[in-house]
GUSE-438156 format. One record per residue: residue in one letter; residue number from 1; x, z, y of N, C-alpha, C, CB in turn. Coordinates in nm, 2 decimals. Glycine has a CB too. Layout:
BEGIN
> a_NUM_X_Z_Y_X_Z_Y_X_Z_Y_X_Z_Y
...
REM end
This chain:
BEGIN
> m_1_0.09_0.02_-0.10_-0.03_0.02_0.02_0.15_-0.06_0.14_-0.14_0.25_0.07
> k_2_0.09_-0.08_0.23_0.14_-0.10_0.35_0.04_0.02_0.42_0.12_-0.27_0.41
> r_3_0.20_0.11_0.44_0.10_0.23_0.58_0.12_0.17_0.70_0.17_0.42_0.61
> v_4_0.26_0.16_0.78_0.21_0.21_0.92_0.27_0.01_0.98_0.32_0.39_1.00
> t_5_0.19_-0.06_1.06_0.25_-0.18_1.05_0.29_-0.20_1.23_0.14_-0.30_0.97
> g_6_0.33_-0.12_1.30_0.36_-0.12_1.45_0.33_-0.03_1.48_0.31_-0.20_1.54
> i_7_0.39_-0.05_1.63_0.33_0.08_1.78_0.16_0.08_1.82_0.40_0.03_1.96
> g_8_0.09_0.11_1.78_0.02_0.07_1.93_-0.04_0.12_2.03_-0.05_0.00_1.93
> g_9_0.07_0.20_2.06_0.04_0.29_2.14_0.14_0.44_2.19_-0.06_0.32_2.08
> i_10_0.21_0.40_2.25_0.27_0.59_2.37_0.23_0.61_2.46_0.42_0.63_2.45
> f_11_0.18_0.76_2.44_0.17_0.85_2.48_0.19_0.95_2.54_0.15_0.86_2.46
> f_12_0.22_1.06_2.68_0.29_1.12_2.75_0.23_1.22_2.85_0.36_1.02_2.80
> h_13_0.22_1.38_2.83_0.20_1.46_2.92_0.36_1.49_3.06_0.15_1.58_2.81
> a_14_0.32_1.47_3.17_0.37_1.47_3.31_0.27_1.58_3.37_0.37_1.31_3.40
> k_15_0.39_1.64_3.46_0.37_1.73_3.53_0.29_1.67_3.66_0.50_1.79_3.55
> d_16_0.34_1.59_3.69_0.29_1.51_3.80_0.27_1.33_3.80_0.39_1.54_3.92
> p_17_0.10_1.30_3.67_0.18_1.18_3.63_0.15_1.03_3.77_0.10_1.13_3.45
> k_18_0.07_1.07_3.84_0.05_1.00_3.97_0.22_0.92_4.03_-0.01_1.14_4.08
> a_19_0.31_1.06_4.06_0.49_1.05_4.09_0.56_0.96_3.94_0.57_1.27_4.10
> l_20_0.52_1.01_3.86_0.59_0.97_3.73_0.56_0.81_3.73_0.53_1.06_3.59
> c_21_0.42_0.79_3.73_0.37_0.58_3.70_0.44_0.56_3.77_0.22_0.49_3.71
> a_22_0.46_0.62_3.93_0.51_0.54_4.06_0.65_0.50_4.02_0.51_0.62_4.21
> w_23_0.68_0.64_3.96_0.85_0.62_3.92_0.86_0.53_3.81_0.94_0.76_3.88
> y_24_0.79_0.49_3.76_0.81_0.37_3.65_0.75_0.22_3.66_0.76_0.42_3.51
> k_25_0.68_0.25_3.76_0.62_0.09_3.81_0.75_0.09_3.89_0.44_0.07_3.92
> t_26_0.83_0.12_3.99_0.90_0.13_4.13_1.04_0.09_4.05_0.90_0.28_4.22
> h_27_1.07_0.14_3.93_1.25_0.15_3.90_1.21_0.07_3.75_1.35_0.38_3.87
> l_28_1.10_0.05_3.66_1.17_-0.03_3.54_1.07_-0.19_3.53_1.14_0.09_3.37
> g_29_1.00_-0.15_3.65_0.91_-0.25_3.67_0.75_-0.29_3.56_1.01_-0.37_3.66
> i_30_0.72_-0.15_3.51_0.58_-0.13_3.39_0.45_-0.13_3.56_0.59_0.11_3.23
> d_31_0.40_-0.26_3.49_0.24_-0.28_3.56_0.17_-0.15_3.55_0.12_-0.41_3.46
> v_32_0.15_-0.05_3.53_0.08_0.11_3.56_0.02_0.01_3.67_0.20_0.28_3.61
> q_33_-0.16_0.05_3.57_-0.31_0.02_3.64_-0.35_0.17_3.66_-0.43_-0.08_3.53
> e_34_-0.45_0.18_3.74_-0.50_0.30_3.80_-0.58_0.36_3.67_-0.60_0.26_3.95
> w_35_-0.51_0.36_3.59_-0.61_0.43_3.46_-0.46_0.47_3.39_-0.75_0.28_3.33
> g_36_-0.38_0.50_3.49_-0.24_0.59_3.41_-0.14_0.48_3.29_-0.32_0.77_3.28
> g_37_-0.21_0.38_3.30_-0.10_0.34_3.20_-0.05_0.19_3.21_-0.17_0.37_3.05
> a_38_-0.04_0.11_3.12_-0.02_-0.02_3.10_-0.04_-0.08_2.96_0.09_-0.04_3.14
> a_39_-0.06_-0.22_2.96_-0.08_-0.25_2.77_0.01_-0.37_2.78_-0.27_-0.30_2.69
> f_40_0.09_-0.35_2.70_0.17_-0.50_2.69_0.10_-0.53_2.55_0.37_-0.49_2.69
> s_41_0.14_-0.66_2.62_0.08_-0.78_2.52_0.18_-0.80_2.36_0.09_-0.96_2.63
> w_42_0.12_-0.88_2.28_0.29_-0.87_2.19_0.26_-1.08_2.17_0.30_-0.72_1.96
> t_43_0.38_-1.06_2.17_0.39_-1.24_2.22_0.50_-1.31_2.04_0.52_-1.28_2.46
> d_44_0.51_-1.39_2.01_0.60_-1.45_1.94_0.73_-1.52_1.96_0.54_-1.53_1.90
> d_45_0.83_-1.55_1.95_0.96_-1.60_1.98_0.96_-1.65_2.15_1.00_-1.72_1.88
> s_46_0.91_-1.75_2.10_0.89_-1.81_2.21_0.76_-1.77_2.42_0.85_-1.90_2.12
> g_47_0.72_-1.65_2.29_0.62_-1.62_2.47_0.48_-1.60_2.40_0.61_-1.79_2.62
> t_48_0.43_-1.69_2.34_0.29_-1.72_2.32_0.19_-1.59_2.25_0.28_-1.85_2.24
> p_49_0.15_-1.58_2.33_0.03_-1.44_2.24_-0.02_-1.46_2.16_-0.09_-1.38_2.29
> v_50_0.01_-1.29_2.01_-0.01_-1.35_1.87_-0.15_-1.21_1.84_0.18_-1.36_1.74
> g_51_-0.22_-1.18_1.98_-0.34_-1.12_1.91_-0.37_-0.92_1.90_-0.30_-1.19_1.76
> g_52_-0.21_-0.85_2.00_-0.23_-0.77_2.02_-0.17_-0.69_2.14_-0.23_-0.75_1.92
> t_53_-0.12_-0.54_2.13_-0.09_-0.42_2.26_-0.07_-0.31_2.16_-0.24_-0.37_2.39
> t_54_0.04_-0.33_2.33_0.05_-0.22_2.28_0.06_-0.07_2.41_0.19_-0.25_2.18
> i_55_0.01_0.05_2.34_-0.09_0.11_2.49_0.06_0.20_2.58_-0.28_0.27_2.43
> w_56_0.11_0.19_2.67_0.20_0.27_2.82_0.11_0.38_2.79_0.19_0.19_3.01
> s_57_0.07_0.55_2.82_0.02_0.56_2.91_0.01_0.67_2.97_-0.05_0.52_2.89
> i_58_0.07_0.80_3.03_0.07_0.87_3.13_-0.01_0.97_3.17_0.06_0.81_3.19
> g_59_-0.04_1.10_3.12_-0.15_1.18_3.14_-0.12_1.28_3.17_-0.23_1.19_3.05
> a_60_-0.20_1.38_3.24_-0.21_1.51_3.32_-0.17_1.59_3.19_-0.38_1.55_3.41
> n_61_-0.08_1.74_3.22_-0.06_1.85_3.10_-0.19_1.91_3.06_0.02_1.98_3.14
> t_62_-0.26_1.89_3.14_-0.43_1.98_3.12_-0.49_1.94_3.02_-0.56_1.95_3.23
> s_63_-0.43_1.79_2.93_-0.53_1.73_2.88_-0.55_1.85_2.76_-0.50_1.58_2.85
> d_64_-0.58_1.76_2.66_-0.63_1.88_2.52_-0.60_1.79_2.40_-0.82_1.94_2.50
> h_65_-0.55_1.61_2.47_-0.54_1.54_2.33_-0.45_1.52_2.24_-0.55_1.43_2.33
> f_66_-0.36_1.61_2.27_-0.26_1.65_2.19_-0.31_1.77_2.13_-0.14_1.66_2.24
> a_67_-0.36_1.83_2.16_-0.35_1.93_2.05_-0.38_1.93_1.87_-0.43_2.03_2.10
> p_68_-0.40_2.04_1.79_-0.32_2.13_1.79_-0.18_2.19_1.88_-0.30_2.12_1.69
> s_69_-0.09_2.04_1.84_0.04_2.03_1.94_0.00_2.11_2.02_0.08_1.90_2.01
> t_70_0.18_2.11_2.02_0.24_2.17_2.19_0.35_2.03_2.26_0.38_2.38_2.17
> s_71_0.38_1.93_2.20_0.42_1.86_2.24_0.44_1.77_2.37_0.40_1.84_2.18
> p_72_0.52_1.75_2.44_0.41_1.62_2.55_0.44_1.52_2.54_0.41_1.61_2.70
> f_73_0.38_1.50_2.37_0.41_1.32_2.33_0.32_1.31_2.25_0.57_1.25_2.24
> m_74_0.28_1.17_2.24_0.18_1.21_2.10_0.17_0.99_2.06_-0.08_1.34_2.17
> i_75_0.25_0.96_1.93_0.24_0.81_1.90_0.16_0.77_1.82_0.33_0.77_1.86
> n_76_0.10_0.61_1.91_-0.04_0.62_1.79_0.04_0.50_1.68_-0.23_0.55_1.87
> y_77_0.03_0.48_1.57_0.05_0.35_1.47_0.04_0.33_1.42_0.09_0.29_1.44
> r_78_0.02_0.16_1.41_-0.12_0.08_1.36_-0.06_0.08_1.20_-0.16_-0.11_1.44
> v_79_-0.25_0.11_1.21_-0.23_0.06_0.98_-0.31_0.02_0.99_-0.24_0.15_0.82
> a_80_-0.32_-0.06_0.85_-0.35_-0.19_0.83_-0.52_-0.13_0.76_-0.22_-0.29_0.71
> d_81_-0.50_-0.01_0.69_-0.60_0.04_0.63_-0.60_0.23_0.61_-0.61_-0.04_0.50
> l_82_-0.71_0.31_0.71_-0.69_0.41_0.78_-0.73_0.48_0.61_-0.81_0.43_0.95
> h_83_-0.87_0.45_0.63_-0.91_0.54_0.52_-0.80_0.58_0.38_-1.05_0.47_0.46
> a_84_-0.75_0.44_0.33_-0.69_0.47_0.22_-0.54_0.60_0.22_-0.64_0.31_0.18
> l_85_-0.50_0.49_0.37_-0.36_0.61_0.41_-0.41_0.68_0.48_-0.21_0.56_0.50
> v_86_-0.50_0.86_0.50_-0.55_0.93_0.55_-0.59_1.04_0.39_-0.66_0.86_0.64
> k_87_-0.63_0.92_0.31_-0.67_0.95_0.14_-0.48_1.01_0.07_-0.76_0.73_0.02
> v_88_-0.46_0.90_0.04_-0.29_0.89_0.01_-0.26_1.04_0.05_-0.20_0.77_0.12
> l_89_-0.22_1.06_0.21_-0.17_1.17_0.30_-0.18_1.29_0.27_-0.22_1.17_0.41
> k_90_-0.32_1.27_0.22_-0.36_1.43_0.17_-0.29_1.46_0.04_-0.53_1.44_0.13
> e_91_-0.35_1.35_-0.05_-0.27_1.36_-0.17_-0.17_1.45_-0.15_-0.22_1.25_-0.22
> e_92_-0.08_1.34_-0.07_0.08_1.39_-0.07_0.10_1.48_-0.01_0.18_1.32_-0.01
> g_93_0.05_1.62_0.03_0.06_1.71_0.08_0.03_1.76_0.25_0.15_1.72_0.04
> c_94_0.02_1.64_0.32_0.02_1.68_0.45_-0.08_1.69_0.50_0.07_1.61_0.53
> q_95_-0.03_1.72_0.65_-0.15_1.86_0.73_-0.24_1.68_0.80_-0.04_2.05_0.93
> v_96_-0.32_1.69_0.75_-0.41_1.58_0.81_-0.52_1.67_0.91_-0.49_1.49_0.67
> l_97_-0.56_1.59_0.98_-0.68_1.68_1.05_-0.80_1.60_0.98_-0.68_1.67_1.24
> e_98_-0.92_1.71_1.01_-1.01_1.64_0.94_-1.13_1.50_0.98_-1.06_1.75_0.91
> k_99_-1.09_1.51_1.12_-1.17_1.46_1.20_-1.11_1.30_1.26_-1.19_1.58_1.30
> i_100_-1.21_1.20_1.19_-1.20_1.04_1.16_-1.28_0.97_1.27_-1.26_0.99_0.99
> d_101_-1.21_0.89_1.40_-1.33_0.86_1.51_-1.32_0.71_1.46_-1.29_0.89_1.71
> e_102_-1.45_0.66_1.46_-1.49_0.53_1.42_-1.55_0.46_1.61_-1.63_0.56_1.28
> s_103_-1.56_0.38_1.63_-1.56_0.28_1.78_-1.53_0.13_1.81_-1.46_0.34_1.87
> e_104_-1.56_0.08_1.85_-1.55_-0.04_1.86_-1.37_-0.08_1.96_-1.70_-0.08_1.94
> y_105_-1.29_0.00_1.96_-1.20_0.09_1.91_-1.11_0.04_1.83_-1.24_0.19_1.86
> g_106_-1.20_0.06_1.74_-1.10_0.04_1.59_-1.12_0.22_1.53_-0.86_-0.02_1.63
> k_107_-1.07_0.26_1.42_-1.06_0.40_1.34_-0.91_0.49_1.43_-1.03_0.36_1.12
> f_108_-0.96_0.57_1.38_-0.90_0.71_1.41_-0.83_0.77_1.34_-0.97_0.80_1.45
> a_109_-0.73_0.85_1.33_-0.70_0.99_1.24_-0.58_1.02_1.32_-0.67_0.99_1.06
> w_110_-0.52_1.17_1.27_-0.45_1.18_1.31_-0.42_1.33_1.25_-0.47_1.15_1.42
> v_111_-0.27_1.29_1.17_-0.17_1.43_1.08_-0.08_1.46_1.19_-0.07_1.38_0.93
> i_112_-0.05_1.59_1.17_0.05_1.68_1.20_0.20_1.68_1.09_-0.04_1.81_1.21
> d_113_0.34_1.62_1.21_0.43_1.57_1.10_0.52_1.73_1.15_0.52_1.39_1.12
> p_114_0.60_1.71_1.03_0.66_1.87_0.99_0.74_1.95_1.13_0.80_1.85_0.86
> e_115_0.77_1.87_1.24_0.79_1.93_1.32_0.71_1.99_1.46_0.88_1.86_1.32
> g_116_0.51_1.95_1.39_0.44_2.00_1.44_0.38_1.90_1.55_0.50_2.11_1.47
> n_117_0.47_1.81_1.52_0.39_1.66_1.62_0.26_1.63_1.61_0.45_1.51_1.58
> k_118_0.19_1.56_1.67_0.07_1.49_1.63_0.04_1.36_1.65_0.00_1.53_1.67
> v_119_0.08_1.31_1.52_0.07_1.17_1.51_-0.09_1.08_1.53_0.13_1.16_1.35
> e_120_-0.11_1.03_1.57_-0.24_0.95_1.59_-0.19_0.78_1.48_-0.27_0.91_1.81
> l_121_-0.29_0.76_1.37_-0.31_0.65_1.28_-0.42_0.57_1.35_-0.35_0.70_1.11
> w_122_-0.46_0.46_1.32_-0.49_0.39_1.46_-0.51_0.19_1.32_-0.27_0.42_1.62
> e_123_-0.62_0.17_1.28_-0.68_0.08_1.20_-0.74_0.01_1.35_-0.79_0.16_1.06
> p_124_-0.74_-0.12_1.40_-0.80_-0.15_1.51_-0.89_-0.24_1.46_-0.71_-0.19_1.62
> p_125_-0.97_-0.31_1.52_-1.13_-0.40_1.50_-1.03_-0.49_1.42_-1.26_-0.49_1.66
> a_126_-1.12_-0.58_1.37_-1.05_-0.68_1.32_-1.06_-0.78_1.42_-1.10_-0.72_1.18
> g_127_-0.92_-0.88_1.37_-0.94_-0.97_1.45_-0.77_-0.94_1.53_-1.09_-0.97_1.54
> q_128_-0.75_-0.75_1.55_-0.66_-0.76_1.66_-0.56_-0.71_1.62_-0.70_-0.70_1.77
REM end
């Protein structure tokens, strides 16, 4: 079974999200949008879009989206079959959070790694 197929997003907390977003925009040229992040479209070697994106986002320290982890970051990994992977991770003794979200954005589940970092698993909607 194929497990992770790519990185879907990188999310991190900041003491001053607006200032940090401005720094990344000014100094690294990231096209930070009003919502506090950027979407990097995937392309092939010639620059042709290939139907995927990686989200990069900065949020306030007050968000509890990373809980129960206390880490200031969370990585979202793309997966091919979320339900099958969650089942295998549980069988392997991993700390998988019970909640699975399904919406028009895809399917999401979370696992805590051995260092206490919350890892987001995402099965994109068909065609993405």
